Backbone as a printed PyTorch tensor [residue, N CA C, xyz], in Angstrom:
tensor([[[  0.8220,  -1.0930,   0.0980],
         [ -0.0360,   0.0750,   0.0780],
         [  0.9470,   1.2130,  -0.0300]],

        [[  0.6890,   2.1650,  -0.9510],
         [  1.3120,   3.2480,  -1.0470],
         [  0.8920,   4.4100,   0.0960]],

        [[  1.8750,   5.1790,   0.5130],
         [  1.3720,   6.3450,   1.4980],
         [  0.6540,   7.2900,   0.5450]],

        [[ -0.2810,   7.9090,   1.2590],
         [ -1.1180,   9.0400,   0.5910],
         [ -0.3270,  10.0740,   0.3440]],

        [[ -0.6800,  10.9350,  -0.6670],
         [  0.1120,  12.0870,  -1.0130],
         [ -0.1950,  13.2330,   0.1260]],

        [[  0.7110,  14.0710,   0.0020],
         [  0.5890,  15.3670,   0.9890],
         [  0.1120,  16.3770,   0.4070]],

        [[ -0.1110,  17.5740,   1.1430],
         [ -0.3260,  18.8330,   0.5350],
         [ -0.1220,  19.8490,   1.5530]],

        [[  0.3410,  21.0600,   1.1760],
         [  0.8610,  22.2350,   1.8840],
         [ -0.0300,  23.4830,   1.5530]],

        [[ -0.3070,  23.9640,   2.6020],
         [ -1.0690,  25.3200,   2.6050],
         [ -0.5090,  26.4840,   2.3860]],

        [[ -1.0190,  27.6580,   1.9040],
         [ -0.1690,  28.9370,   1.6830],
         [  0.5360,  29.2420,   2.9380]],

        [[  1.6030,  30.0210,   2.8120],
         [  2.8430,  29.9410,   3.9280],
         [  1.9780,  31.0210,   5.2350]],

        [[  0.9600,  31.8570,   4.8510],
         [  0.4140,  32.4890,   5.9240],
         [ -0.4370,  31.7360,   6.9030]],

        [[ -0.7820,  30.4290,   6.5950],
         [ -1.2570,  29.5200,   7.4790],
         [ -0.3120,  28.8610,   8.5030]],

        [[  1.0320,  29.1870,   8.2370],
         [  2.1290,  28.6750,   9.3060],
         [  1.7720,  27.0050,   9.5540]],

        [[  1.6380,  26.3450,   8.3950],
         [  1.5690,  24.9280,   8.6660],
         [  2.7790,  24.0510,   9.1280]],

        [[  2.7510,  23.4280,  10.0760],
         [  3.8720,  22.8360,  10.6590],
         [  4.2930,  21.6300,   9.8660]],

        [[  3.2140,  20.8090,   9.4000],
         [  3.6090,  19.4390,   8.8610],
         [  2.7040,  19.3040,   7.6350]],

        [[  3.1950,  18.5100,   6.5840],
         [  2.1730,  18.4540,   5.3870],
         [  1.0500,  17.8750,   5.7620]],

        [[ -0.1760,  17.9770,   5.1600],
         [ -1.5420,  17.0430,   5.6640],
         [ -1.6490,  15.9390,   4.4450]],

        [[ -2.1150,  15.1290,   4.8130],
         [ -2.7090,  13.8700,   3.8240],
         [ -3.6710,  14.3050,   3.0280]],

        [[ -3.9020,  13.7930,   1.8900],
         [ -4.9170,  14.2050,   1.1210],
         [ -6.2290,  13.4640,   1.2450]],

        [[ -6.1400,  12.2140,   2.3710],
         [ -6.9930,  11.4590,   2.5700],
         [ -7.8140,  11.9180,   3.6220]],

        [[ -8.7900,  12.9950,   3.1200],
         [ -9.7900,  13.5780,   3.8610],
         [-11.2500,  13.6300,   3.6050]],

        [[-11.9790,  13.5240,   4.4340],
         [-13.4690,  13.4330,   4.1820],
         [-14.0550,  14.8080,   3.8730]],

        [[-13.8060,  15.6350,   4.5740],
         [-14.2060,  17.0930,   4.1700],
         [-13.5750,  18.1090,   5.0010]],

        [[-13.6310,  19.4920,   4.4670],
         [-12.9120,  20.5840,   5.1900],
         [-14.1380,  21.4030,   5.7970]],

        [[-14.0380,  22.0550,   7.1150],
         [-14.9060,  22.8780,   7.5450],
         [-14.2080,  24.3210,   7.4510]],

        [[-14.9080,  25.2900,   6.9930],
         [-14.5680,  26.7240,   6.7440],
         [-15.2100,  27.6370,   7.5750]],

        [[-14.3570,  28.6430,   7.9870],
         [-15.1280,  29.7170,   8.7420],
         [-14.2150,  30.8640,   8.4720]],

        [[-14.9710,  32.0940,   8.2850],
         [-14.2770,  33.3060,   8.0390],
         [-14.9160,  34.4250,   9.1870]],

        [[-13.9100,  35.3990,   9.2210],
         [-14.1860,  36.5470,   9.9570],
         [-14.2990,  37.6110,   8.9940]],

        [[-14.9790,  38.8290,   9.2690],
         [-14.8990,  39.9250,   8.2370],
         [-14.5830,  41.2820,   9.0790]],

        [[-14.1440,  41.9700,   8.2310],
         [-13.5550,  43.3760,   8.7740],
         [-14.7810,  44.5140,   8.9890]],

        [[-15.9220,  44.4830,   8.1280],
         [-16.9360,  45.3830,   8.2450],
         [-18.2220,  44.7590,   8.0530]],

        [[-19.1350,  45.5050,   7.4530],
         [-20.4850,  45.0200,   7.4210],
         [-20.5200,  44.3910,   5.9060]],

        [[-19.6090,  44.6950,   5.0460],
         [-19.5990,  44.3290,   3.5400],
         [-19.0480,  42.6680,   3.8710]],

        [[-19.7380,  41.8680,   3.4730],
         [-19.4630,  40.3990,   3.6000],
         [-18.1710,  39.8420,   2.8170]],

        [[-17.9130,  40.7100,   1.9340],
         [-16.7440,  40.4370,   1.2750],
         [-15.4130,  40.7160,   1.8520]],

        [[-15.5740,  41.4690,   2.9610],
         [-14.2560,  41.9020,   3.6510],
         [-13.6710,  40.8050,   4.6550]],

        [[-13.3310,  39.9200,   4.0670],
         [-12.6880,  38.6380,   4.9130],
         [-11.4760,  39.2110,   5.4280]],

        [[-11.0500,  39.1900,   6.6280],
         [ -9.9850,  39.3630,   7.4610],
         [ -9.3960,  38.1510,   8.0030]],

        [[-10.0820,  37.0620,   8.0470],
         [ -9.5220,  35.7490,   8.6620],
         [-10.1510,  34.5150,   8.1800]],

        [[ -9.3820,  33.7280,   7.8200],
         [ -9.9100,  32.1940,   7.1610],
         [ -9.3960,  31.3290,   8.0610]],

        [[-10.3560,  30.4360,   8.4020],
         [-10.2220,  29.2540,   9.4110],
         [-10.5000,  27.9780,   8.6540]],

        [[ -9.7110,  26.9070,   8.6370],
         [ -9.8000,  25.6400,   8.0020],
         [ -9.8360,  24.6980,   8.9020]],

        [[-10.4510,  23.6720,   8.9280],
         [-10.4830,  22.4280,   9.7280],
         [-10.6630,  21.0670,   8.7730]],

        [[ -9.4430,  20.4300,   8.9160],
         [ -9.4200,  19.4140,   7.9280],
         [ -9.6880,  17.8690,   8.5630]],

        [[-10.8200,  17.3470,   8.2170],
         [-11.4310,  16.1380,   8.9610],
         [-10.8580,  14.8830,   8.0990]],

        [[-10.3710,  13.9450,   8.6680],
         [ -9.8620,  12.5250,   8.0710],
         [-10.8280,  11.5510,   8.2350]],

        [[-10.8450,  10.5750,   7.6330],
         [-11.5760,   9.4970,   7.6150],
         [-11.3540,   8.7570,   9.0050]],

        [[-10.5750,   9.0990,   9.8740],
         [-10.3940,   8.5940,  11.0690],
         [-11.1030,   9.5050,  12.2530]],

        [[-11.6700,  10.4330,  11.5520],
         [-12.1790,  11.6630,  12.5420],
         [-11.2980,  12.5710,  13.0090]],

        [[ -9.8790,  12.5590,  12.6350],
         [ -8.9830,  13.2860,  13.1850],
         [ -9.3090,  14.6100,  12.4710]],

        [[ -9.1480,  15.8070,  13.1910],
         [ -9.1420,  17.2360,  12.8460],
         [ -7.8070,  17.9940,  12.9520]],

        [[ -7.4540,  18.4850,  11.7860],
         [ -6.3540,  19.4240,  11.9110],
         [ -6.7490,  20.7130,  11.4920]],

        [[ -6.4820,  21.9750,  12.3530],
         [ -6.9880,  23.2910,  12.1170],
         [ -5.9050,  24.1530,  11.8150]],

        [[ -6.2530,  25.0370,  10.9900],
         [ -5.1690,  26.0980,  10.7110],
         [ -6.1570,  27.3780,  10.3370]],

        [[ -5.5650,  28.7300,  10.6260],
         [ -6.0000,  29.6960,  10.2980],
         [ -5.0530,  30.8200,   9.8090]],

        [[ -5.5430,  31.8000,   9.2360],
         [ -4.7040,  32.8770,   8.5950],
         [ -5.4220,  34.1640,   8.4620]],

        [[ -4.6160,  35.2990,   8.9390],
         [ -5.2740,  36.5910,   8.5070],
         [ -5.1520,  37.0300,   7.1170]],

        [[ -6.2050,  37.8860,   6.5120],
         [ -6.0780,  38.2540,   5.4460],
         [ -6.4240,  39.8140,   5.4690]],

        [[ -5.6300,  40.4140,   4.7050],
         [ -5.8470,  41.9790,   4.5070],
         [ -7.0220,  42.0880,   3.7420]],

        [[ -8.0300,  42.8250,   4.2060],
         [ -9.2080,  43.0180,   3.5510],
         [ -9.2990,  44.1900,   2.6330]],

        [[ -8.3000,  45.0600,   2.9900],
         [ -7.9870,  46.2760,   2.0410],
         [ -9.3350,  47.0920,   2.2550]],

        [[ -9.8110,  47.2730,   3.2870],
         [-10.9260,  48.1700,   3.7340],
         [-10.9410,  48.4870,   5.2230]],

        [[-11.5960,  49.5010,   5.6530],
         [-11.5280,  49.9460,   6.9700],
         [-12.1090,  48.9260,   7.9240]],

        [[-11.7190,  48.7660,   9.1080],
         [-12.3710,  47.7740,  10.1590],
         [-13.5280,  48.5880,  10.7700]],

        [[-14.7220,  47.7760,  10.9430],
         [-15.7730,  48.4620,  11.6810],
         [-15.6390,  48.1460,  13.2530]],

        [[-15.5790,  49.0430,  14.1650],
         [-15.5010,  49.0670,  15.5250],
         [-16.1110,  47.6890,  15.9960]],

        [[-17.4670,  47.5660,  15.6100],
         [-18.4860,  46.5780,  16.0620],
         [-17.6680,  45.3450,  15.7890]],

        [[-17.2190,  45.0510,  14.4360],
         [-16.5650,  43.8080,  14.0650],
         [-15.1760,  43.4080,  14.9250]],

        [[-14.4630,  44.5120,  15.1130],
         [-13.1840,  44.4260,  15.8630],
         [-13.7470,  43.9880,  17.3430]],

        [[-14.5240,  44.5900,  17.9000],
         [-14.9800,  43.9890,  19.3310],
         [-15.5790,  42.7430,  19.3870]],

        [[-16.1110,  42.1940,  18.0940],
         [-16.4550,  40.5890,  18.2240],
         [-15.2680,  39.6540,  18.0480]],

        [[-14.3410,  39.9870,  16.8980],
         [-13.3700,  39.1820,  16.8700],
         [-12.0220,  39.5000,  17.3690]],

        [[-11.7030,  40.7680,  17.7220],
         [-10.5110,  41.3000,  18.0420],
         [ -9.3630,  41.5560,  17.0590]],

        [[ -9.8450,  41.5160,  15.8260],
         [ -8.9290,  41.7560,  14.6970],
         [ -9.1980,  43.0640,  14.2550]],

        [[ -7.9490,  43.6680,  14.0240],
         [ -7.9730,  45.2310,  13.5430],
         [ -6.9960,  45.4890,  12.5150]],

        [[ -6.7640,  46.4690,  12.0540],
         [ -5.7410,  47.0660,  10.8300],
         [ -4.3630,  46.6010,  11.2750]],

        [[ -4.0490,  46.7050,  12.4550],
         [ -2.6310,  46.2490,  13.0930],
         [ -2.5100,  44.8440,  13.0460]],

        [[ -3.6250,  43.9370,  13.1620],
         [ -3.5270,  42.7760,  13.3410],
         [ -3.0490,  42.1320,  11.7990]],

        [[ -3.7820,  42.7020,  10.7690],
         [ -3.5720,  42.1850,   9.5170],
         [ -2.2860,  42.9660,   8.8280]],

        [[ -1.5970,  43.7610,   9.4450],
         [ -0.3910,  44.4180,   8.7700],
         [  0.4950,  43.3590,   8.2100]],

        [[  0.5470,  43.4690,   6.8710],
         [  1.6530,  42.6190,   6.1690],
         [  0.8470,  41.3240,   5.8830]],

        [[ -0.3350,  41.0190,   6.1510],
         [ -0.8670,  40.0030,   5.7260],
         [ -1.4080,  39.9880,   4.1790]],

        [[ -1.6360,  38.7630,   3.5870],
         [ -1.7440,  38.8030,   2.1070],
         [ -3.2450,  39.2880,   1.7910]],

        [[ -3.4470,  39.4950,   0.7000],
         [ -4.9570,  39.8560,   0.1020],
         [ -5.4990,  38.6190,  -0.0960]],

        [[ -6.8200,  38.6810,  -0.4150],
         [ -7.6360,  37.4930,  -0.4670],
         [ -7.4670,  36.6850,  -1.7170]],

        [[ -7.2770,  37.5020,  -2.8540],
         [ -6.8680,  36.7550,  -4.0520],
         [ -5.7540,  35.9760,  -4.0940]],

        [[ -4.7270,  36.6270,  -3.4170],
         [ -3.4550,  35.9280,  -3.4250],
         [ -3.3310,  34.5170,  -2.6030]],

        [[ -4.1810,  34.5360,  -1.5220],
         [ -4.5020,  33.2730,  -0.7220],
         [ -5.2920,  32.2270,  -1.4950]],

        [[ -6.4480,  32.7650,  -2.2770],
         [ -7.3570,  31.8980,  -2.7160],
         [ -6.8050,  31.2210,  -4.1370]],

        [[ -5.8070,  31.9830,  -4.6900],
         [ -5.1300,  31.2030,  -5.7340],
         [ -4.4040,  30.0190,  -5.5980]],

        [[ -3.8420,  30.1010,  -4.2340],
         [ -3.3040,  28.5430,  -3.7540],
         [ -4.1690,  27.6690,  -2.9360]],

        [[ -5.3020,  28.1150,  -2.3320],
         [ -6.1370,  27.3990,  -1.8180],
         [ -7.3070,  26.7340,  -2.6120]],

        [[ -7.5410,  27.4600,  -3.7380],
         [ -8.6000,  27.0640,  -4.6070],
         [ -8.4310,  25.4780,  -5.1400]],

        [[ -7.4440,  24.7980,  -5.6010],
         [ -7.5810,  23.6070,  -5.8330],
         [ -7.9890,  22.8540,  -4.7540]],

        [[ -7.5690,  23.0580,  -3.4510],
         [ -7.6210,  22.1080,  -2.2830],
         [ -9.2570,  22.3730,  -1.9850]],

        [[ -9.8490,  23.6270,  -1.9070],
         [-11.1690,  23.8120,  -1.4090],
         [-12.2170,  23.4490,  -2.6560]],

        [[-11.7590,  23.2520,  -3.7890],
         [-12.5080,  22.5870,  -4.7870],
         [-12.5760,  20.9580,  -5.0670]],

        [[-11.5290,  20.4510,  -4.1550],
         [-11.3990,  18.8570,  -4.2200],
         [-12.1260,  18.3960,  -3.1720]],

        [[-12.5650,  18.9630,  -2.1820],
         [-13.4890,  18.3510,  -1.0990],
         [-14.5910,  18.9660,  -0.6350]],

        [[-15.6220,  18.2230,  -0.0400],
         [-16.9140,  18.8760,   0.5460],
         [-16.5350,  19.9170,   1.5040]],

        [[-17.1000,  20.9570,   1.5320],
         [-17.0050,  21.9210,   2.5210],
         [-18.1210,  21.9910,   3.4990]],

        [[-17.8880,  22.3470,   4.9900],
         [-18.8230,  22.4650,   5.6180],
         [-18.7720,  24.1010,   6.1910]],

        [[-19.7990,  24.4830,   6.5470],
         [-20.0000,  25.8820,   7.0930],
         [-21.0230,  26.0330,   8.1990]],

        [[-20.8760,  26.7560,   9.0080],
         [-21.9530,  26.8260,  10.1060],
         [-22.8730,  28.0790,   9.8150]],

        [[-23.9580,  27.9880,   9.0920],
         [-24.6240,  28.8160,   8.5360],
         [-24.2120,  29.0750,   7.0280]],

        [[-24.9440,  30.0050,   6.2450],
         [-24.4380,  30.1160,   5.0710],
         [-23.5310,  31.3080,   4.8170]],

        [[-23.2040,  32.0270,   5.7240],
         [-22.3550,  33.2390,   5.8120],
         [-21.1770,  33.1090,   5.2150]],

        [[-20.2130,  31.9480,   5.3540],
         [-19.0530,  31.7490,   4.8960],
         [-18.9600,  31.6440,   3.4360]],

        [[-19.9450,  30.7930,   2.8550],
         [-20.1320,  30.7330,   1.2450],
         [-20.3960,  32.0530,   0.5750]],

        [[-21.2560,  32.7620,   1.3890],
         [-21.5730,  34.1270,   0.7830],
         [-20.4260,  34.9940,   0.7740]],

        [[-19.4250,  34.9730,   1.7790],
         [-18.4490,  35.8040,   1.9330],
         [-17.3630,  35.3890,   0.9070]],

        [[-17.3180,  33.8940,   0.7440],
         [-16.0760,  33.7070,  -0.3190],
         [-16.8640,  34.2480,  -1.6960]],

        [[-17.9380,  33.9410,  -1.9200],
         [-18.6880,  34.4030,  -3.3280],
         [-18.3360,  35.9600,  -3.5940]],

        [[-18.6830,  36.8130,  -2.3920],
         [-18.6190,  38.2110,  -2.5650],
         [-17.1850,  38.6480,  -2.5400]],

        [[-16.1570,  37.9700,  -1.8170],
         [-14.6400,  38.3970,  -2.0670],
         [-14.1110,  37.9240,  -3.4710]],

        [[-14.8140,  36.9340,  -4.0080],
         [-14.2220,  36.7730,  -5.3430],
         [-14.8130,  37.5240,  -6.4210]],

        [[-16.1050,  38.0120,  -6.2710],
         [-16.6980,  39.0340,  -6.9880],
         [-16.0230,  40.3710,  -6.9580]],

        [[-15.5970,  40.7820,  -5.6970],
         [-14.7920,  41.9620,  -5.6370],
         [-13.3720,  41.8900,  -6.2850]],

        [[-12.7500,  40.6290,  -6.1690],
         [-11.5210,  40.5630,  -6.7450],
         [-11.4710,  40.1380,  -8.2270]],

        [[-12.7000,  40.1120,  -8.7480],
         [-13.1170,  39.6550, -10.0240],
         [-12.6300,  38.1780, -10.4330]],

        [[-12.7620,  37.4580,  -9.4700],
         [-12.3140,  36.0360,  -9.7920],
         [-13.4730,  35.0670,  -9.6600]],

        [[-13.4340,  33.9530, -10.3320],
         [-14.6110,  32.9790, -10.5290],
         [-14.8580,  32.6400,  -8.8720]],

        [[-16.0730,  32.3620,  -8.5750],
         [-16.4090,  31.6870,  -7.4310],
         [-16.0850,  30.3130,  -7.3690]],

        [[-15.9860,  29.7840,  -5.9950],
         [-15.5300,  28.4400,  -5.9800],
         [-16.3420,  27.4860,  -6.5460]],

        [[-16.0530,  26.5280,  -7.1460],
         [-16.7150,  25.3910,  -7.5140],
         [-16.7270,  24.3170,  -6.6710]],

        [[-17.4610,  24.5020,  -5.6580],
         [-17.5390,  23.5180,  -4.2790],
         [-18.9510,  23.3220,  -3.9230]],

        [[-19.0000,  22.3580,  -3.1880],
         [-20.1280,  21.7910,  -2.6900],
         [-20.1460,  22.0550,  -1.2890]],

        [[-20.7820,  22.8310,  -0.7810],
         [-21.0060,  23.5050,   0.6390],
         [-22.2280,  22.6070,   1.2610]],

        [[-22.0790,  22.2330,   2.4410],
         [-23.0870,  21.7540,   3.4310],
         [-23.1340,  22.6020,   4.6470]],

        [[-24.3380,  22.7600,   5.2930],
         [-24.4150,  23.5260,   6.4580],
         [-24.5680,  22.8500,   7.8050]],

        [[-23.6780,  22.9110,   8.4360],
         [-23.7820,  22.0760,   9.6660],
         [-24.9750,  22.5890,  10.8230]],

        [[-25.2890,  23.6760,  10.5100],
         [-26.7920,  24.0960,  11.1770],
         [-27.9110,  23.0790,  10.7680]],

        [[-27.8290,  22.8930,   9.5680],
         [-28.8760,  22.0970,   8.7970],
         [-28.9300,  20.5770,   9.5550]],

        [[-27.4740,  20.0240,   9.6720],
         [-27.2310,  18.8420,  10.1160],
         [-27.4770,  18.8160,  11.5830]],

        [[-27.1780,  19.7710,  12.1930],
         [-27.5640,  19.9420,  13.7600],
         [-29.0000,  19.9240,  14.0380]],

        [[-29.7740,  20.5670,  13.2640],
         [-31.1110,  20.5630,  13.3070],
         [-31.6880,  19.0750,  13.2300]],

        [[-31.0550,  18.3080,  12.4100],
         [-31.4400,  16.8780,  12.1520],
         [-31.1470,  16.1070,  13.4160]],

        [[-30.1480,  16.2210,  14.0520],
         [-29.4800,  15.6590,  15.2230],
         [-30.2000,  15.9510,  16.5070]],

        [[-30.2500,  17.2930,  16.6450],
         [-30.9770,  17.7900,  17.8300],
         [-32.1270,  18.4480,  17.6780]],

        [[-33.2930,  18.0730,  17.0740],
         [-34.5200,  19.0270,  16.9280],
         [-35.0300,  19.6040,  18.0090]],

        [[-34.8170,  18.9750,  19.1680],
         [-35.2640,  19.6890,  20.4260],
         [-34.6270,  21.1150,  20.8980]],

        [[-33.7540,  21.2550,  20.2620],
         [-32.9770,  22.7140,  20.3270],
         [-33.7800,  23.8980,  19.7240]],

        [[-34.6660,  23.4540,  18.6590],
         [-35.3720,  24.5060,  17.9810],
         [-36.2370,  25.2380,  19.0650]],

        [[-36.1670,  26.5810,  19.1950],
         [-36.9940,  27.0960,  20.1360],
         [-36.5070,  26.9670,  21.4060]],

        [[-35.3810,  26.3670,  21.7310],
         [-34.5410,  26.1240,  23.1560],
         [-33.3600,  26.4490,  22.8650]],

        [[-33.0120,  27.6000,  22.6360],
         [-31.4920,  27.8820,  22.6340],
         [-31.0180,  28.0100,  20.9440]],

        [[-31.5750,  27.2430,  20.2060],
         [-31.1900,  27.0540,  18.7280],
         [-30.2500,  26.2580,  18.4170]],

        [[-29.6060,  26.4330,  17.1640],
         [-28.3850,  25.4020,  16.6460],
         [-27.2760,  26.5570,  16.4300]],

        [[-27.1130,  27.6670,  16.8780],
         [-25.9200,  28.4980,  16.5380],
         [-24.7300,  27.7310,  17.4320]],

        [[-23.5730,  28.1670,  16.9960],
         [-22.5090,  27.6540,  17.7810],
         [-22.3380,  28.0440,  19.0640]],

        [[-22.8230,  29.1290,  19.6170],
         [-22.8220,  29.4360,  20.9920],
         [-23.5410,  28.6780,  21.9310]],

        [[-24.8510,  28.3600,  21.2160],
         [-25.7310,  27.3040,  22.1270],
         [-25.0520,  25.8120,  22.0390]],

        [[-24.6250,  25.4590,  20.7760],
         [-24.2480,  24.0990,  20.6260],
         [-22.7550,  23.9580,  21.6470]],

        [[-22.3000,  24.9050,  21.7790],
         [-21.0070,  24.8670,  22.6290],
         [-21.3930,  24.7000,  24.1780]],

        [[-22.4660,  25.0940,  24.4870],
         [-22.9680,  24.7480,  26.0100],
         [-23.5250,  23.3980,  25.7880]],

        [[-24.2560,  22.9560,  24.9670],
         [-25.1830,  21.6850,  24.9250],
         [-24.3050,  20.4560,  24.7510]],

        [[-23.2040,  20.7610,  23.7180],
         [-22.4680,  19.5630,  23.3530],
         [-21.0860,  19.6070,  24.1990]],

        [[-21.1460,  20.5070,  25.0970],
         [-19.6400,  20.5330,  25.8250],
         [-18.5310,  20.8460,  24.7620]],

        [[-18.6640,  21.7940,  23.7030],
         [-17.5060,  22.3140,  22.7920],
         [-16.5980,  23.1120,  23.4630]],

        [[-15.4140,  22.8640,  23.3410],
         [-14.2510,  24.0800,  24.0640],
         [-13.6000,  24.6990,  22.6560]],

        [[-13.9830,  25.9610,  22.5520],
         [-13.3490,  26.7040,  21.3760],
         [-13.6640,  28.1830,  21.9880]],

        [[-12.7960,  29.0190,  21.1980],
         [-13.0010,  30.5050,  21.3820],
         [-13.8240,  31.1000,  20.0920]],

        [[-15.1740,  31.5710,  20.4310],
         [-16.0040,  31.7530,  19.4210],
         [-15.4700,  33.0150,  18.8760]],

        [[-15.8090,  33.2950,  17.6260],
         [-15.3950,  34.4150,  16.6850],
         [-14.0030,  34.5930,  16.3540]],

        [[-13.1070,  33.2960,  16.3440],
         [-11.9950,  33.0910,  16.0010],
         [-12.2610,  32.1500,  14.7940]],

        [[-11.6480,  32.4080,  13.4710],
         [-12.1590,  31.6550,  12.2820],
         [-11.7900,  29.9930,  12.5410]],

        [[-10.3690,  29.8990,  12.9370],
         [ -9.7570,  28.5980,  12.8350],
         [-10.5920,  27.6830,  14.0470]],

        [[-10.8970,  28.4470,  15.3080],
         [-11.6120,  27.6740,  16.3100],
         [-13.2050,  27.4270,  15.9340]],

        [[-13.7900,  28.3990,  15.2530],
         [-15.1630,  28.1640,  14.7970],
         [-15.2320,  27.1010,  13.6670]],

        [[-14.2390,  27.0400,  12.8020],
         [-14.1730,  25.9940,  11.8090],
         [-14.0470,  24.6210,  12.5540]],

        [[-13.1480,  24.4450,  13.3770],
         [-12.9810,  23.2650,  14.0740],
         [-14.3100,  22.8930,  14.8810]],

        [[-14.9730,  23.8620,  15.4110],
         [-16.2450,  23.5330,  16.1560],
         [-17.2810,  23.0790,  15.1930]],

        [[-17.1810,  23.6920,  13.8980],
         [-18.1230,  23.1800,  13.1210],
         [-18.0660,  21.6000,  12.7200]],

        [[-16.8730,  21.3300,  12.5710],
         [-16.5170,  19.9970,  12.3490],
         [-16.6760,  19.1170,  13.1190]],

        [[-16.5560,  19.3720,  14.4800],
         [-16.9760,  18.7270,  15.3510],
         [-18.3980,  18.3800,  15.7990]],

        [[-19.2410,  19.4880,  15.4980],
         [-20.7700,  19.4550,  15.3510],
         [-21.0390,  18.4830,  14.5180]],

        [[-20.3950,  18.5260,  13.3400],
         [-20.9740,  17.3420,  12.1210],
         [-20.5550,  15.7430,  12.7720]],

        [[-19.2560,  15.7320,  13.2300],
         [-18.9230,  14.3380,  13.9450],
         [-20.0790,  14.0710,  15.0140]],

        [[-20.1850,  14.8140,  15.8750],
         [-21.1170,  14.5320,  16.9570],
         [-22.5080,  14.0930,  16.5880]],

        [[-22.8840,  14.9910,  15.5530],
         [-24.1900,  14.5500,  15.0110],
         [-24.5040,  13.3040,  14.2730]],

        [[-23.3480,  12.9650,  13.4600],
         [-23.2490,  11.6930,  13.0850],
         [-23.1180,  10.4920,  14.2130]],

        [[-22.5710,  10.7650,  15.3120],
         [-22.7060,   9.7990,  16.4800],
         [-23.9720,   9.7050,  16.8790]],

        [[-24.7980,  10.7780,  16.8970],
         [-26.1310,  10.7480,  17.6260],
         [-27.2290,  10.2040,  16.6770]],

        [[-26.9320,  10.3040,  15.2270],
         [-27.6590,   9.8380,  14.3590],
         [-27.2850,   8.5700,  13.8840]],

        [[-26.3980,   8.0670,  14.3920],
         [-25.8670,   6.5710,  13.9690],
         [-25.5970,   6.3600,  12.4990]],

        [[-25.1030,   7.5020,  11.6860],
         [-24.9910,   7.0830,  10.3880],
         [-23.8380,   8.1230,   9.8760]],

        [[-23.0390,   7.8750,   8.7100],
         [-22.3040,   9.0690,   8.1180],
         [-23.1250,   9.6700,   7.2640]],

        [[-22.6650,  10.9880,   7.0030],
         [-23.4980,  11.8010,   6.0190],
         [-22.4220,  11.4830,   4.6920]],

        [[-23.4930,  10.9470,   3.7560],
         [-22.6280,  10.4160,   2.8090],
         [-21.9780,  11.2690,   1.7400]],

        [[-22.3560,  12.4950,   1.5680],
         [-21.5840,  13.3280,   0.5320],
         [-20.2920,  13.9720,   1.2890]],

        [[-20.0830,  13.5030,   2.5070],
         [-18.6930,  14.0840,   3.1480],
         [-17.6820,  12.8660,   3.0510]],

        [[-17.9010,  11.9090,   2.5460],
         [-17.2440,  10.4020,   2.5140],
         [-16.4820,  10.4190,   1.3670]],

        [[-16.5080,  11.3980,   0.3910],
         [-15.6050,  11.2860,  -0.8440],
         [-15.4670,  12.5730,  -1.5140]],

        [[-14.2970,  12.7930,  -2.1120],
         [-13.8020,  13.9850,  -2.6250],
         [-14.6330,  14.4920,  -3.7960]],

        [[-14.8270,  15.7390,  -4.0250],
         [-15.5770,  16.2780,  -4.9390],
         [-15.3350,  15.7630,  -6.4450]],

        [[-13.5450,  15.5330,  -6.4930],
         [-13.2950,  15.1290,  -7.7150],
         [-13.8860,  13.6280,  -8.1690]],

        [[-14.4840,  12.7930,  -7.4100],
         [-15.2360,  11.8260,  -7.6210],
         [-16.8110,  12.1360,  -7.9370]],

        [[-17.2710,  13.1790,  -7.4050],
         [-18.5130,  13.6520,  -7.6860],
         [-18.6020,  14.1410,  -8.9800]],

        [[-17.6720,  14.7030,  -9.3960],
         [-17.6310,  15.6210, -10.6540],
         [-17.4460,  14.4190, -11.7880]],

        [[-16.9160,  13.4010, -11.4740],
         [-17.0380,  12.4280, -12.6170],
         [-18.3200,  11.8950, -13.0220]],

        [[-19.1750,  12.0040, -12.3440],
         [-20.5140,  11.6090, -12.3760],
         [-21.5020,  12.4780, -12.7780]],

        [[-21.0610,  13.6370, -12.9490],
         [-22.1830,  14.7810, -13.4410],
         [-22.1420,  14.7720, -14.7920]]])
């Protein structure tokens, strides 16, 4: 049996060791600088293997737009934080093949909208990725939370005993991945679309 091939992330993610390409899915989260959803200032990625291992990375992005005070209060990122950070278009160029090769998980639709808007602003094609929403998955696994705190990460953190720093993109991406894995345990089944790379899906279109 040959060893699985490895991949590396853009330098801004400060990756320690190469990651195997034997992945089920990638959870994605972003933070934004202002009220414009395109103003991505941090990207978090949680890589989930077939053994349910999770490797998490994050990177700051220069949104090239002023920071709103309310957003900075929420996530703690400001212009000084992203000084010398790369722009979105430079990072996406290197990330695109990876993000288009595996199913993507987001907690709510905000992250997909942010990527689409940032691509539009940079005049780049949107990602050819299939996104799933861990909120929808959580609703299936824990329907009793509807009207009882809801299925946002803040409430799921309390209910499921998750440990993460909310509004840090890397931490939130990992939390979204953990929500999916815990939901699969509760439902007693794997979510089929997260079991194969999108390259395989594309072959059947």
